[in-house]
C-alpha positions, 0 to 999 in steps of 0.5 A: 536537512537529513539531520533535521529529519533524523532528529524529528524521527528520533523525537517521534520514536521517543514519544510514539515508540520505535515504529514511528522511527521506521515510518518517518525515516523511510527514504523518498525513493521507496515511494511509487514512481507513478500515481495509481490509476485505472491503467496500472492498478492490479488489486483493489481492496474493499470492505467485502473482499477484493478485486484482482487482475488475472494473468489473462487481463480479466478481473475476479472478485474475491470475498473475505475468505478468498473465494472467487464470487464473480469474474469480469471479462 
């Protein structure tokens, strides 16, 4: 099966360039062990900036320049 995946990756790399090889040949172990949910997420990006969980457990909203625009307790 690995030979088939490698052959597919090499074919894609010829068609799409070297980046395809890196993306297709990534090992399954590199995938996260758990799904992202409200209990384990610490960073959320959106069109106007991002939210980040702070060390004290609170959350902060940041704009596109990285400035804090709101804090959640």
